[in-house]
C-alpha positions in Angstrom: 230.3 93.8 19.0 227.9 94.5 21.3 230.0 96.0 23.5 231.3 98.6 20.5 227.3 99.5 20.5 227.2 100.3 24.5 230.5 102.9 23.4 229.0 104.5 20.7 225.7 105.1 22.3 227.0 106.8 25.1 228.3 109.9 24.1 225.4 110.7 22.0 223.3 109.9 25.1 225.4 112.5 26.7 225.5 115.1 24.0 221.8 115.0 23.8 221.4 116.1 28.0 223.8 119.2 26.8 222.2 120.4 24.4 218.8 120.1 26.8 220.8 121.9 29.6 221.9 124.6 26.9 218.5 124.9 25.3 216.9 125.1 29.0 219.4 128.1 29.9 218.6 129.9 26.4 215.1 129.6 27.5 215.6 130.9 31.0 217.5 134.1 29.3 214.9 134.4 26.2 212.0 133.9 29.2 213.9 136.7 31.2 214.5 139.1 28.2 210.3 138.2 27.4 210.0 139.5 30.5 212.0 142.7 30.8 210.4 143.7 27.9 206.7 143.4 29.0 207.8 145.5 32.0 209.6 147.9 30.7 208.5 148.0 27.0 205.6 150.6 27.5 207.7 153.2 29.6 210.2 153.1 27.2 208.1 153.1 23.8 206.5 156.3 25.8 209.6 157.7 26.5 211.3 157.6 23.1 208.2 158.7 21.2 208.1 161.8 23.5 211.8 162.2 22.5 213.1 161.7 25.8 214.5 158.2 25.0 216.0 156.2 28.4 217.5 152.6 28.0 216.4 149.6 29.3 219.2 148.8 31.4 218.3 152.5 33.3 215.2 151.8 33.5 216.0 147.9 35.2 218.9 150.0 36.8 216.1 152.3 38.2 213.6 149.6 39.4 216.5 147.6 41.2 217.3 150.7 43.1 213.9 151.2 44.4 212.8 154.2 42.6 209.6 154.6 40.4 209.8 153.8 37.2 206.9 155.7 35.6 207.3 158.8 37.9 211.5 159.5 36.6 210.3 158.9 33.3 207.0 161.1 33.2 209.0 163.6 34.5 211.8 163.5 32.2 209.1 163.8 29.5 207.5 167.0 30.8 211.1 168.3 31.5 212.4 167.5 28.2 209.3 168.7 26.1 209.7 172.3 28.1 213.0 172.6 26.9 215.0 171.6 30.0 217.1 169.1 29.6 217.2 166.3 32.5 218.6 162.9 33.0 217.0 160.3 34.8 219.9 159.4 37.0 219.6 163.3 37.8 216.2 162.8 38.8 216.3 159.5 40.6 218.9 160.8 42.4 217.1 163.6 44.3 214.0 160.9 45.0 216.7 159.0 46.6 217.7 162.1 48.4 213.6 162.0 50.0 213.1 164.9 47.2 209.8 165.4 45.4 210.2 165.2 41.6 207.2 166.0 40.2 207.6 169.3 42.3 210.6 169.9 41.2 210.1 169.9 37.9 206.6 172.1 38.2 208.8 175.0 39.6 211.7 174.3 36.9 208.8 174.8 34.0 206.9 177.5 36.0 210.1 179.4 36.3 211.2 179.0 32.6 207.8 180.3 31.4 207.9 182.8 33.7 211.6 183.7 32.2 213.2 183.2 35.9 216.5 181.9 36.6 216.1 178.4 38.3 218.3 175.7 37.7 218.1 172.1 38.9 220.1 172.0 41.5 218.9 174.8 43.6 215.7 174.1 42.3 216.6 170.7 44.6 218.0 172.2 47.2 214.8 175.0 48.1 213.0 171.2 48.1 215.0 169.7 49.8 214.7 172.7 52.7 211.0 173.5 52.1 210.8 169.4 53.2 208.4 169.5 56.4 207.5 172.9 56.7 204.4 173.0 55.1 205.7 174.5 51.8 207.1 173.5 48.0 209.7 174.9 46.2 206.8 174.9 43.6 205.1 178.0 45.8 208.1 179.7 46.2 208.0 180.0 42.5 204.9 180.9 42.0 205.0 184.1 44.8 208.0 184.6 42.6 206.0 185.0 39.6 202.4 186.2 41.2 204.1 188.8 44.7 201.6 187.8 48.1 201.1 190.2 50.8 202.0 189.5 54.2 199.9 191.4 57.2 201.8 193.6 59.5 201.3 192.5 62.5 199.8 189.0 61.7 196.8 188.8 62.8 196.9 185.0 63.7 199.0 185.6 66.7 196.0 187.4 67.9 197.5 191.0 67.8 195.9 193.2 65.2 197.7 196.6 65.4 201.3 197.9 66.2 201.3 200.6 68.8 203.8 203.5 68.3 203.7 206.7 70.5 204.7 209.8 68.9 207.1 212.5 70.3 204.2 214.6 71.7 202.5 211.0 73.6 199.7 210.2 71.5 199.5 206.6 70.8 199.0 205.6 67.2 198.0 202.0 66.3 199.2 201.3 63.1 198.4 198.4 60.5 200.5 197.7 57.5 200.6 195.4 54.4 203.5 194.3 52.6 203.9 192.7 49.3 206.7 190.7 48.6 207.7 187.9 46.7 210.1 185.2 46.5 213.8 185.2 46.1 214.9 182.1 44.4 219.0 183.0 44.8 218.4 183.9 48.9 215.4 181.4 49.3 217.6 178.1 51.2 219.4 179.9 54.3 217.2 183.7 54.1 215.2 184.5 56.9 211.4 183.8 56.7 208.3 185.8 56.7 208.0 186.1 60.2 211.5 188.3 60.3 209.8 190.4 57.2 207.0 190.9 59.7 209.2 191.6 62.8 211.6 194.4 61.0 208.3 196.1 59.3 207.1 196.5 62.7 210.1 197.7 63.8 210.2 199.9 61.3 207.1 201.7 61.7 207.4 202.1 65.4 210.9 203.9 65.0 209.3 206.5 62.0 206.3 207.0 64.1 208.5 207.5 67.3 210.6 210.1 65.3 207.8 212.1 64.5 207.2 215.4 66.5 203.1 215.1 66.7 200.4 212.7 65.8 199.1 214.8 63.6 202.1 214.8 61.5 201.5 211.0 61.2 197.9 211.4 60.4 198.5 213.7 57.3 201.6 211.8 55.7 200.8 208.0 56.3 202.8 207.4 53.3 206.0 209.5 54.6 205.9 205.8 57.3 206.1 203.3 54.2 208.5 205.7 52.0 210.7 205.6 55.6 210.4 201.5 56.4 210.8 201.0 52.8 214.4 202.9 52.5 215.4 200.6 55.1 216.6 197.1 53.1 214.5 195.6 55.6 214.6 192.7 53.4 218.6 191.9 53.5 218.9 188.3 53.7 215.3 187.7 53.8 214.4 184.5 51.3 211.9 187.3 50.0 211.8 190.9 48.3 210.0 193.5 49.6 208.4 195.2 46.8 205.7 197.7 48.5 204.6 198.4 52.4 201.4 200.4 52.4 199.8 201.3 55.8 195.9 199.5 55.8 194.9 201.7 58.8 196.1 204.1 61.9 194.0 204.9 65.0 194.4 207.5 67.4 195.4 206.1 71.2 195.5 207.2 74.2 197.8 210.3 75.7 200.6 208.1 77.4 202.6 211.3 77.6 200.3 212.8 79.5 199.5 209.9 81.8 203.5 209.4 82.8 204.0 213.3 83.1 200.9 212.6 85.9 202.1 209.6 87.2 205.9 210.6 87.8 204.0 213.9 89.4 202.1 211.3 91.8 205.3 210.1 92.9 207.0 212.7 93.2 204.8 213.6 95.6 204.5 210.5 97.6 208.5 211.2 97.8 208.2 214.8 98.8 205.1 213.7 101.8 207.9 210.5 102.8 210.8 212.8 103.2 208.1 215.5 105.1 207.4 212.4 107.2 211.4 212.2 108.4 211.6 215.4 108.8 208.8 216.1 110.8 210.4 212.6 113.1 213.6 214.3 113.3 211.6 217.5 114.6 209.6 215.5 117.3 212.6 213.2 118.5 214.5 216.3 118.9 211.5 218.0 120.3 211.6 215.1 123.1 215.3 215.3 123.5 215.1 218.9 124.3 212.8 218.5 126.8 214.6 215.8 128.4 217.7 218.2 128.6 215.1 221.1 130.3 214.2 218.6 133.0 217.7 217.2 133.4 218.9 221.4 134.1 216.0 221.5 136.6 216.7 218.7 138.6 220.4 219.8 138.6 218.7 223.6 139.6 216.9 221.6 142.2 220.2 219.9 143.6 222.0 223.0 143.7 219.4 225.3 145.4 218.5 222.3 148.3 222.7 222.8 148.6 222.2 226.4 149.9 220.7 225.6 153.4 223.7 222.8 154.0 226.0 225.9 153.3 224.5 228.1 155.6 224.2 225.5 158.0 228.0 224.6 158.0 228.4 228.6 157.9 226.9 229.3 160.6 228.9 226.4 162.4 232.0 227.8 161.8 231.3 231.1 162.4 231.4 232.8 159.2 227.5 234.2 159.3 226.2 235.4 162.4 222.7 235.4 162.7 221.8 239.4 161.7 223.1 238.1 158.9 220.7 235.6 158.4 217.7 237.9 159.0 218.9 240.1 156.9 220.0 237.8 153.7 216.1 236.5 154.6 214.9 240.6 154.4 216.7 240.7 151.3 214.5 237.4 150.3 211.2 239.3 151.1 211.4 241.9 149.6 212.7 240.6 146.2 209.3 238.4 146.4 207.2 241.0 146.7 208.1 243.1 143.9 208.2 240.2 141.9 204.5 239.7 143.5 203.8 243.6 142.5 205.7 243.2 138.4 203.5 240.0 138.0 199.9 241.8 138.8 201.3 245.1 136.7 201.7 243.0 133.6 198.4 241.0 134.0 195.4 243.5 133.2 192.8 241.2 134.2 194.7 240.4 137.6 194.3 244.0 138.0 190.7 243.9 138.0 190.1 241.2 140.4 188.7 242.7 143.3 
């Protein structure tokens, strides 16, 4: 009987342990649910009251992915309240991509209020494209609503005027102010403000350079604005040019006259160099002729030295006699006398000499 009692008690004891285990598991589940409710109830209630409900499971999934739950829920509430239906999953995806959810929502709301077409995907693309550049998607939308003015050239680069030369050689120094607004459809991949400044500067220089005189530029500065504005300088840029205004015009130096003077000086130096070359060639030729004259004189002297030798040979061979020799000497004496008389007649000063 005693053994039967033990056998009857053991199943009851085992059943009691199973119940305790089930109770513990149920209590743990209840505790987890209570903690979940305590952690997410306020956020869930705020979203539900605002008309932008988010499921508890989605809130838990956001927390597990490391996404700030409050940031996503508050951004969704702001978007839904502004008539922009966005899901928490879309917002969390942009956050995980490294974007700024609050700025994107602010930009979307601003664009909607200003009746500017901007969808969530493009806003996210602009936000990611401007990351690390010091600009934001919200600034892009604000610039699209409220256009801004860009100075050309940029004074921050140390240059305050654009130098251009009219056809008459007079320098004109100009400063332009460009009013632009953001073109959201070309913001991603479009050229920046530096390109706008460079293109406007190029247009100003080209327009002034095509003017006949600097007076035409001073009389009609708006001609520069109209010409530059008509060249579609905002093509493939992130901005749309609304107006180009010439803020200042100054007259500079006469570059044309300066260049002509420098060219004349250069031509003079070239001419002097060529003349020096010709003079050196003439001096060299003169020296060469002098050398040739001396060479001819030497040949004459050499030939005259052969005359006595020839006469001596003629005496020895009997081809000339002594009387022939004296007769030749008399002729030479007469010739010398006549030369002396002729020289004295050609020199009046010599005729008066006592």
